[in-house]
C-alpha positions, -999 to 999 in steps of 0.1 A, spaced: 5 -245 -170 -19 -240 -143 -42 -219 -164 -40 -247 -190 -50 -274 -166 -77 -251 -154 -93 -248 -189 -91 -285 -194 -109 -291 -161 -135 -266 -170 -140 -280 -204 -144 -316 -189 -167 -302 -161 -188 -286 -188 -193 -317 -208 -171 -311 -237 -147 -338 -228 -156 -376 -229 -194 -365 -231 -216 -394 -220 -253 -400 -226 -268 -403 -191 -289 -432 -204 -264 -450 -226 -232 -442 -208 -215 -442 -242 -185 -418 -249 -190 -399 -280 -157 -400 -296 -164 -373 -324 -168 -348 -297 -138 -359 -275 -114 -329 -272 -76 -339 -274 -57 -332 -244 -31 -311 -262 -22 -292 -229 -15 -323 -209 22 -330 -204 33 -304 -227 70 -306 -235 92 -288 -260 105 -314 -285 136 -309 -305 139 -309 -341 150 -343 -344 116 -355 -328 93 -336 -352 89 -367 -373 74 -384 -346 45 -359 -339 13 -375 -326 -9 -351 -346 0 -347 -382 -17 -336 -416 -34 -364 -432 -40 -365 -468 -75 -371 -483 -67 -407 -493 -54 -414 -457 -86 -397 -443 -107 -419 -466 -90 -450 -455 -101 -443 -420 -138 -439 -428 -158 -469 -413 -194 -474 -425 -196 -510 -417 -228 -513 -396 -231 -551 -399 -203 -557 -374 -211 -526 -353 -228 -531 -320 -262 -516 -317 -260 -499 -285 -298 -486 -282 -313 -521 -288 -314 -530 -251 -330 -499 -242 -360 -503 -265 -386 -508 -237 -376 -475 -220 -378 -455 -252 -411 -437 -263 -396 -427 -297 -361 -432 -309 -364 -397 -326 -372 -378 -294 -344 -397 -275 -319 -388 -304 -332 -352 -303 -324 -349 -265 -290 -367 -270 -279 -343 -298 -291 -311 -278 -263 -319 -255 -237 -327 -281 -244 -301 -309 -250 -265 -298 -248 -248 -330 -274 -224 -343 -283 -247 -371 -292 -275 -348 -308 -253 -322 -331 -241 -349 -342 -274 -359 -346 -286 -323 -371 -257 -315 -391 -265 -346 -397 -302 -337 -392 -308 -300 -430 -301 -292 -442 -323 -319 -426 -357 -309 -430 -360 -272 -450 -394 -277 -452 -420 -306 -489 -409 -313 -476 -372 -316 -447 -382 -338 -469 -401 -362 -495 -371 -362 -468 -346 -370 -447 -369 -393 -451 -349 -424 -442 -316 -407 -410 -334 -391 -401 -350 -424 -403 -317 -443 -382 -298 -414 -356 -325 -418 -353 -322 -455 -351 -284 -453 -323 -286 -429 -304 -310 -448 -303 -287 -479 -286 -260 -459 -251 -254 -474 -223 -257 -450 -246 -267 -421 -229 -275 -388 -257 -299 -378 -254 -326 -406 -242 -353 -382 -272 -350 -359 -297 -345 -388 -286 -377 -406 -288 -396 -374 -324 -382 -366 -334 -395 -402 -323 -429 -393 -342 -426 -359 -373 -413 -374 -373 -443 -399 -369 -467 -369 -401 -453 -354 -423 -450 -384 -411 -481 -403 -435 -487 -432 -449 -451 -428 -415 -437 -434 -409 -457 -465 -428 -434 -490 -402 -405 -479 -370 -428 -484 -365 -416 -520 -366 -379 -510 -342 -384 -482 -319 -406 -504 -316 -377 -529 -311 -352 -501 -284 -374 -485 -265 -382 -518 -264 -344 -525 -240 -342 -496 -215 -366 -512 -198 -340 -534 -173 -331 -507 -137 -333 -493 -151 -337 -460 -144 -373 -450 -165 -371 -418 -194 -359 -437 -190 -388 -462 -189 -411 -433 -221 -397 -417 -239 -398 -449 -231 -432 -459 -236 -447 -424 -270 -431 -424 -279 -448 -459 -265 -481 -444 -287 -479 -414 -318 -470 -436 -312 -501 -457 -308 -522 -424 -340 -508 -408 -361 -509 -439 -348 -539 -456 -381 -559 -454 -399 -532 -474 -370 -528 -497 -364 -564 -509 -402 -564 -520 -393 -532 -542 -357 -539 -554 -365 -528 -590 -372 -492 -578 -345 -494 -550 -316 -505 -572 -327 -481 -599 -324 -452 -574 -293 -465 -556 -273 -477 -585 -268 -441 -599 -240 -440 -572 -222 -469 -589 -217 -445 -619 -202 -417 -599 -170 -400 -613 -152 -405 -578 -139 -439 -571 -144 -435 -534 -181 -427 -537 -185 -458 -557 -167 -479 -532 -186 -465 -502 -220 -469 -522 -212 -506 -528 -202 -511 -492 -234 -494 -479 -257 -515 -500 -242 -549 -489 -265 -555 -461 -295 -553 -484 -278 -574 -512 -275 -602 -488 -312 -601 -476 -325 -607 -510 -336 -643 -512 -339 -644 -550 -303 -638 -561 -307 -650 -595 -334 -622 -602 -313 -597 -585 -282 -604 -607 -304 -603 -636 -318 -569 -627 -283 -556 -621 -268 -570 -653 -296 -557 -676 -293 -525 -661 -255 -525 -673 -269 -529 -709 -285 -494 -707 -257 -481 -683 -224 -495 -691 -207 -468 -672 -216 -487 -639 -195 -517 -648 -167 -509 -624 -192 -499 -597 -213 -532 -601 -179 -551 -599 -172 -534 -567 -208 -540 -554 -204 -578 -561 -170 -578 -543 -185 -561 -513 -214 -586 -512 -189 -615 -513 -163 -601 -489 -159 -616 -456 -137 -608 -427 -100 -617 -420 -90 -619 -457 -118 -646 -464 -149 -647 -487 -183 -644 -470 -204 -675 -467 -226 -663 -494 -197 -659 -519 -197 -695 -535 -235 -693 -544 -233 -658 -557 -200 -665 -577 -215 -697 -593 -247 -677 -604 -225 -649 -619 -205 -675 -638 -236 -690 -650 -246 -655 -666 -213 -652 -685 -230 -666 -717 -262 -680 -733 -252 -717 -730 -257 -716 -693 -281 -686 -690 -312 -695 -711 -338 -674 -692 -327 -638 -703 -303 -623 -728 -276 -604 -709 -252 -581 -721 -223 -606 -718 -195 -585 -723 -205 -561 -696 -210 -590 -672 -175 -602 -680 -162 -568 -672 -181 -563 -639 -168 -600 -629 -133 -593 -638 -135 -560 -617 -149 -581 -588 -120 -608 -592 -93 -580 -591 -108 -567 -558 -110 -600 -543 -75 -608 -553 -62 -578 -533 -82 -587 -502 -86 -625 -500 -55 -644 -489 -43 -674 -511 -53 -699 -487 -91 -689 -488 -90 -682 -525 -100 -718 -533 -138 -707 -532 -135 -686 -563 -109 -710 -579 -133 -740 -574 -163 -721 -588 -144 -712 -620 -131 -748 -625 -167 -762 -620 -181 -735 -644 -158 -748 -672 -167 -785 -665 -204 -774 -669 -198 -756 -701 -178 -785 -715 -208 -808 -708 -232 -784 -728 -212 -778 -759 -228 -792 -790 -222 -785 -827 -254 -763 -827 -242 -738 -800 -203 -742 -804 -200 -705 -815 -219 -692 -784 -199 -717 -763 -166 -706 -776 -173 -669 -770 -184 -678 -734 -153 -698 -729 -133 -669 -739 -151 -647 -713 -142 -671 -687 -107 -673 -697 -104 -637 -694 -111 -642 -657 -84 -668 -656 -60 -643 -672 -69 -616 -647 -59 -641 -618 -27 -651 -637 -17 -614 -642 -23 -607 -606 11 -609 -588 23 -636 -613 -6 -658 -603 3 -658 -566 -34 -661 -555 -41 -693 -576 -40 -720 -550 -36 -748 -575 -16 -736 -606 -13 -771 -620 -52 -774 -623 -53 -743 -644 -26 -756 -668 -48 -791 -670 -80 -770 -676 -64 -751 -704 -51 -782 -721 -86 -798 -718 -102 -767 -734 -79 -767 -763 -87 -803 -770 -126 -795 -775 -131 -802 -812 -158 -776 -821 -139 -748 -804 -138 -717 -826 -105 -705 -841 -106 -673 -822 -110 -690 -789 -85 -714 -797 -59 -689 -806 -65 -672 -773 -61 -703 -756 -30 -718 -771 -5 -691 -761 -17 -695 -725 -13 -732 -725 24 -726 -733 30 -694 -710 7 -702 -681 33 -726 -664 58 -698 -666 36 -670 -657 21 -685 -626 44 -682 -594 38 -714 -574 
């Protein structure tokens, strides 16, 4: 036991336990060494199920990944006046935290080329190339510091970094095909911070940025699609012209329908708030999406209406699983208002298009009714009234009416009040 305590004390003295940056005084959790030697006791077989340390499945480890930078405290902001360059400061921090040969090699390559901001600007191409080279090394033990330093370089160079963003995006996304959940978290956190620090440039270039980023929305692994959606949320909310952004996304679905589920997850991530509520931007976004469900309300551009419907239904399913019933009235109110607006615009000339658009909106209602017996619908009686009103429209097409009438009968029984 004495030997164990001595080893723990030596590790702590040597900086491997609760390592703190002298400037930031922030404990680096990722490198904290578990005190497995402290209070060591022999447990009986009856206590084995209560072990503190147990194997976590890949799904469980994925659930612990946190790439939410929006609600994360930026601990470097208050030190901005003291920092010559964020890159150099990060380099010195990681020199203490990562002693692997991979990082030491990178450190020696760049340390004499970033002592000042002017020097960093002068040698930026060299540093960028060095970062790219080391990010491409397979099984590197320096991915965490390298990904962090990409972000710090972007903070320093700002507009000068932007021409390199695409190359770094491709380098980072190549790391995603892994079972290492820590690497996934580092990679997506790095992308999230790049969106955060470069958003003013990106919102002016959304066509190219979305074309580059949206490839992740068609990834064959669901967790990659989910993390991709979450990481892009900050930038989505910064775009002032949401109408143009949604048109861009939905037109892209016409060429790449395999992105439907990913786009639905992206829409949900944008509208997702905290504490099982919608975000403040949700009502505006949902109203715009519903407007784009058909040509009667969307008159500016012809969209792939079926794909828009599928993406929105995917978003609604995710929202039903997160938002509590008492806060679900935002989505419900938007649905009800879209039906009223559509009813006002129906004429004999557009009745076919209107009927098809009504069917698409009905499918969204059916998605909510099917979810836990309609438990997320805050006003079930209003849904029944809406269905009856729609069924009374004289110019409604026969297929639409055939879809609607059975629901008018079964909806009261299907919805759990």
